[in-house]
N, C-alpha and C positions, 0 to 999 in steps of 0.2 A: 725555195725550200731551204731548210736549215741543213747543216752538215751532220746533225745528230742522227746516229744509227743505233739500234739495239746492238749490244756487244756481239751477239752471235752474227747478225747480219754484217756487221763491220768486218768480221773475221773471214768472210767469204771472199775469195779472190775474184777480181774482175777479169773476165776473159775477153780478149780482143778478136779472137778467131772464131767466127760464128760456126764454121764447119766443125770445130773441135767439140762444140756443144751436142753434136750427135752421139758422142761417147758418154754414157752415164757415168763413168769414172770421174768425169769432171764436175760432178754435182756433189753437194754436201747435204746430209740428212738434217731435217729440222729437229730441234730438241723435242723431247717427249711432251713437255708441258705447253708448247705452242698450240695455237688454234688456227684452223683453216676455215675461211669464209667462202661461200659460193653464192652465185646468183644466176638466174636465167629467166628470160621473158617468155611467159606463156603465150603461145600463138604468134611467135616471131616470124615463122615462115609465111603465115597469112598476112601479117603486117608488111612484110617485104613485097608480097605479091600486090598489095593494095598501094604500093608506092610510098610507104612510111618507113623505109629502112633507115633514113637519116635519123628519125626519132627513135628507132630501135637502138642505133649506135650511141645516141645521146644518153639514153637511160643506162645502157651498159657502161659508158664512161662515167656517168654520175656516181655509180657505186664506187669507183676508184677515187673520184674527186672528194666525195664525202669522207672516205677513209683518210686521205692525205690531210684534209682539214681537221678532222677529229684528232689526229695525232700531231698537230702542230707543225706540219711540214717535215717531220722526221721520216727518213727513207725506210721502206720495208718492202718485202717481195709482193708484187701483185702482177696480174696479167689480164689483158683485155681480150674477150672472145667474140666480139661483135654484138651478140644479143645477151651478153652478160659479162661477169668478171669474176676472177678468183683472187684471193690474197692470203697471207699468213701473218699472224701477229703474236708477240710474246704475251704470256698470261696477264701481265699487268695492264695490257691494252685491251683485254678481251671485252670488258663491260662497255667501253666507249665504242669499240668496233661494232659491237652488237646494236647499240643504239643508233649509230650512224647508218647501219644496214637497214634497220627497221624504218628509219626516217626516209630513206630513199624509196622503199617499198611504198609507203604512203604517198609520197610525192609523185611517183610514177602513176599510181592510181588516180590521183586527183587532178594532175595536170594533163595526163594523156589518155586515161582510162586504159592503162596497160597494167596487167597483173604481173608482178615480179616475184618469182619464188626466191627465197632466201634461206640460208642455213649456216651453221657453224658447228665444227666438230673438233675435238681435241686429237693432236697427233697420236697420242697413245692409243686412242680408239681406232684410228686408221691402221695402225700397225697390228693391232689385235685382230683385224679383219684380213691380214695377210698382204697389206699394201704399204707403201711408203711415200713420203713427200720429200723430194730432194730438190734443192734449188741451185742455180748458178746465176752469176751476174755477168751480163754481156755489155761491154762498153761500146755503145753504138756510135759515140762521138766523144770528143774532148768535153769532160764535165758532166757527162750524163751516162748512166747505165741503168738497166732494168733487168728484171728477173726472168729466168726460165724455169720450168718445172718438169720434173721427171719422177718416176717411181710408181705411177698409176694411182696414187693416193688422191690427187685432186679430181681425176675423173671418177673415182670411186665415191668421193664425197658429193659430187654433183649428182651422180645417179641416185645416191641415197636421198638427197634433198628432193629430187623429182618424184621419189616414191613416198614422200611425206615425212621423212625422218629429219632430225636435227634442226627442226624449225625454231623460229624465235618469236617472242611475244610481239604482238602488233603494237606500233607506236600510235599515240592518240591521233585522231583526225585533225588535220590541219598542221601537223608537224612538218617543218621545213628543214631539210638538211642544209648544212653549209656547203655550197657548191661554188664558192669563190674560185675564180680562175677557169671554170669550165666554159669553153667557148666553141663556136661552130662557124667561123667566119670565112674560111678559105673556100674557094670555089672547087668544084671537082676537077680531078686531073684526068684528062682524056688520054687513052692509049696512043703512044706514038709509033709503036712497032707491030701492032696486030690486035691484041686483046689484053684486057686486065683479067688475070686469072686469080681467083680465090681458091686456094688449094688446102685441103685438110686431109692429113695422112695419119692414120692411127695403127698401132701394132695389132695384128690379128690374133696373136697368141698371148704373149705376156709383155709387161712393160720392160722386162729385162732381156728381151730376145736380141741376141747380137745380130741376127740377120736384119732386124728392123734398123738397128744402129747403122749397119752397113748401107742399107738402102737410103736411109735418111741423108747420110753423108754423100751418096751418089746423086741424090736430088739437089742438095745444096751446091755440089760441084757443077752440076749441069746448069743451075740457075746463075752461078757465077760468071758464066759466059755471056750473059745478058749485060746490056748497058747498066752499070752501077748495081750489078747483081739483081737486076729486075726492079729496082726502086721505081715506083710509079711517078715520081716527080722528077723534074730536071734539076740541074745543079743550082739554079737560081731560087728554088723552092717551089711551093705549091702556087696555084693560080690565084689571082686576086681580081674580083669583080665587085662592083658596087651597084645596088645594094646586095649584101650577102644573102644567099638563100637560107642561111641558118639563123638570121637575126630573131625570128619568132621563137625558135627553139632556145636560143640563149636567153631570151627574155623570161621563158618559163623556168630556167635554171636560176636566174639572178633576181627576180623580183621580190623574193621573200615575202614580207607582209606588205610591201608596196604594190603599186598597180602594174598590171602586165604592160599596159601602154607605155608607162614611163620607162620601164626597163627595156622595152623595145627601142624607144627613142634614143636612149643611152647607148645601146649596142650600135644602132645605126650611125650615131655621131662618131663614136670611137672608131668604128670600122672605116668611116669616110675619111677621117683624119689619117688612119694608117694607109688607106688606098692612095691618098694624095701624096703622102710621103714616099711610098714605094714608086709611084709613077714619076715623081720629080727628083727623087734622090735628096731632098731636103732633110736635114736633121733638126730635132728639137730636144733641147736639154740633154744633149749627148746620146739620144736614141737614134740609131741608124736603122731605119725600117728595112732597107734592102739587106743589110747584114742579118737582121732578125729573121727575115724570110728564108735566107740560106740556112740558118741554124735550125729553123723549123723542119726543113727538109732532112737535115742531118740527123735530127732526133726522132725520126719517125720509126715506128715498130712494125715495118712491113713484113718481117718474118720473125718467127718465135717458135720455141719448143714448149709445148704444154701437154705433157704425156703423149706426145706425138709431135708432128711438124705442121705448122700453118704458115702459108705465105700468101701475100697479095702482090703480084708481080706483073709488070708490063712485058709481055712475052711475044716474040715473033712466031709466025707459023711453024718454022722448022723445029725450034725449040719446044714448042707446045707438042708437037707430034712425038718428038723424042721422049718428053716427059710422060705422056700418056702411054706410050709403049713400055717404058720402064716400069711404070706403076701397074699396068695390066699384067706384065709378067710377074712382078712381085705378088700381086693379088692372086694370080693363078696358082702360085707356089704356097699360098696361105701365110704370107709374111705380112701383108698390110690389108687394111680396109681404107678406101679413099673416096674423096669426092672432089670434083673440080667444077667451078662455076665461072663461065666466061661472061664478061660484060665489057662495055666500051669505056667505062670510066672508074676511077677510084675516088674515095673521099677520105676526109681527115677530120677527126674530132680532137680537140686540144685541152690540155690542162696546163695553164700558165699562171703560176703564182705571182710571177713578176716578169715583165718584159725586159727588165735591166740586167737579168742574169741568164745564163745559158742552160739551166738545169730543167727547162720545161719539157714535157713529154706529149708526143702527138701520135694518136691511134689511127692506123690506116686499115681501111676495109674496102672491098668492092662496093660501088655505089648502087648496085641493083640486086641486092640480096647477099652478096659477098659470102663470108664464112657460114652464115645461117643456111643458105641454099646449098652450099657445097657439103656441109655436114649432113643435110637431109638425105643426100645420096648414100651415105654410110648407113643411116638409120633404116633405109629401105624404102 
């Protein structure tokens, strides 16, 4: 990615303390003329039940990948939600953001027969409805940060989109989004301590409820007692197997106007070279595959604030019991609505514009339904 940031986003300070992001005072409101984009896969719960959750994650990550490429790699606030994604852009980016969003919608339907809802709404309209979109930047590791969202506006925009509002014109059939850098090569990360928990916690009353902020801080503090705060991967990075389970999905993302078979062969060859370098420790042209693998783990978004708190953590039984008790008590008091989905593995979907720099981002979710199934418990 380039270092170019919209002036407003560049002015937002980077926070190194994740727990501090439970306090909405550490967020900055987006300008009135910015736009928020939202997306969501129709039937994602059924797709997860049918074993297609890796595909669901790939489509959700594709929304972000297309936006990154549409804006030339310039940084902007976005967030991955498992079966969709949200983002915010300045007004001068609005048209190309809408075109990229519509292109992913067509691609998802044609490549995977998945229906992707999409929408965009101006921040002024969000505020007129009584909500706000505020962002913070979390420094996950040296050289990389990503956005957190608060204020309730992103959740409101997503709900409006699901009701059929704020839609965008469809792109022509055959439109291909630019998904350069989107990959799915790492193997799943099995739990080492008990279970991989995908946790979705939302405020039951208002986005500004101080009781929710307190509860979120308590949850983050509890999770900080886990190894690496619950990070599903170990310090060496995610697992590597060959052939990678996601090679076919990557081929769907990268074939463009070329053949699917050729794109799959390319993904298999590149992943084999990477696998060999990681296994042997050899370096090619200054590329250290083992170091790259470690950086991948460091840059993973296994926890985030998105008008609530989401985490995918490797959790031991005692901490899981304490977490459930804490959330049950908060739910009984009317402070939160929450869902937890336990599974044996986590998985990762990646956006890597260049393997020679450290600013690549990696989206973590549970491998068997993850955030989608956890959120379903909230919906009823």
